[in-house]
C-alpha positions as CSV (number, residue, x, y, z in Angstrom):
1,M,-178.5,-7.1,162.5
2,K,-182.3,-7.8,162.4
3,N,-181.7,-11.5,161.8
4,V,-179.3,-11.9,164.7
5,L,-181.9,-11.1,167.5
6,P,-184.5,-13.7,166.5
7,K,-181.8,-16.4,166.0
8,T,-180.3,-15.6,169.5
9,L,-183.8,-15.8,171.1
10,F,-184.5,-19.0,169.3
11,C,-181.3,-20.6,170.6
12,A,-181.9,-19.4,174.1
13,L,-185.4,-20.9,174.0
14,L,-184.1,-24.3,172.8
15,T,-181.4,-24.3,175.5
16,S,-183.9,-23.6,178.2
17,L,-186.2,-26.4,176.9
18,L,-183.2,-28.8,177.0
19,F,-182.6,-27.9,180.7
20,F,-186.3,-28.2,181.5
21,T,-186.6,-31.6,179.9
22,A,-183.4,-32.9,181.6
23,N,-184.8,-31.8,185.0
24,V,-188.2,-33.4,184.4
25,M,-186.5,-36.7,183.3
26,S,-184.2,-36.8,186.3
27,A,-187.2,-36.1,188.6
28,E,-189.1,-39.0,187.0
29,S,-186.2,-41.4,187.5
30,K,-186.1,-40.5,191.2
31,V,-189.7,-41.6,191.8
32,T,-189.8,-45.0,193.5
33,T,-192.8,-47.2,194.0
34,N,-193.1,-49.6,196.9
35,V,-195.5,-52.5,196.1
36,V,-196.6,-54.7,198.9
37,V,-197.7,-58.1,197.8
38,M,-199.8,-59.9,200.3
39,K,-200.2,-63.6,200.0
40,Q,-203.8,-64.5,199.9
41,Y,-204.5,-67.9,201.5
42,V,-207.2,-70.2,200.2
43,N,-209.0,-72.3,202.9
44,L,-209.9,-75.6,201.3
45,N,-212.8,-76.1,203.7
46,Q,-214.4,-72.7,203.2
47,S,-213.4,-71.3,199.8
48,T,-215.8,-70.8,197.0
49,I,-215.3,-71.8,193.4
50,D,-214.2,-68.3,192.6
51,D,-211.6,-68.4,195.4
52,L,-210.3,-71.8,194.2
53,V,-209.8,-70.8,190.6
54,T,-207.2,-68.3,191.8
55,L,-204.9,-71.2,192.5
56,K,-202.3,-72.1,189.9
57,G,-203.4,-75.0,187.7
58,I,-207.0,-75.0,189.1
59,G,-209.7,-74.1,186.6
60,Y,-213.4,-74.0,187.0
61,K,-213.9,-77.8,186.6
62,K,-211.2,-78.7,189.2
63,A,-212.6,-76.1,191.5
64,Q,-216.1,-77.7,191.2
65,A,-214.5,-81.1,191.9
66,I,-212.9,-79.7,195.1
67,V,-216.2,-78.3,196.3
68,A,-218.0,-81.6,195.4
69,Y,-215.3,-83.6,197.3
70,R,-215.8,-81.4,200.3
71,K,-219.6,-81.9,200.2
72,N,-219.4,-85.7,199.6
73,I,-216.4,-86.7,201.8
74,G,-216.4,-84.0,204.3
75,A,-213.9,-81.4,205.4
76,F,-210.3,-81.6,204.4
77,K,-208.0,-82.7,207.2
78,S,-204.8,-82.0,205.3
79,V,-203.9,-80.1,202.1
80,N,-202.4,-83.3,200.8
81,E,-205.9,-84.7,200.5
82,L,-206.2,-82.5,197.5
83,T,-204.4,-85.1,195.4
84,N,-207.4,-87.5,196.0
85,I,-209.3,-85.4,193.4
86,K,-209.0,-86.5,189.8
87,G,-206.7,-84.2,187.8
88,I,-204.9,-82.7,190.9
89,G,-201.5,-84.2,191.4
90,E,-198.3,-83.4,193.3
91,K,-197.3,-80.7,190.8
92,I,-200.4,-78.6,191.4
93,L,-200.2,-79.3,195.1
94,S,-196.6,-78.1,195.3
95,D,-197.3,-75.1,193.2
96,N,-200.0,-73.9,195.6
97,K,-198.8,-75.3,199.0
98,G,-197.8,-71.9,200.2
99,R,-201.3,-70.5,199.7
100,L,-203.4,-73.5,201.0
101,K,-204.7,-73.9,204.5
102,I,-207.3,-75.9,206.3
């Protein structure tokens, strides 16, 4: 008789832990996260090298070339002028066209 009470209490404790764990897990699955992604535009006539390197396919050297082009030739009149810079072709332009502005 002495052994029955501790075993019963132990089983009751395990059962309550199972229910508690199930409730916590179901509460976690109900949590939703809304993430708003804002498109960050890059202005070719005003952006710094740090801004330009955020573009896909544009590293530090190409960003420097964009700034140098802007200083030597003048302001960009069209985003398509970007292809006048060595190493920047139609692929890089099309990958970033949605983020570029003048």
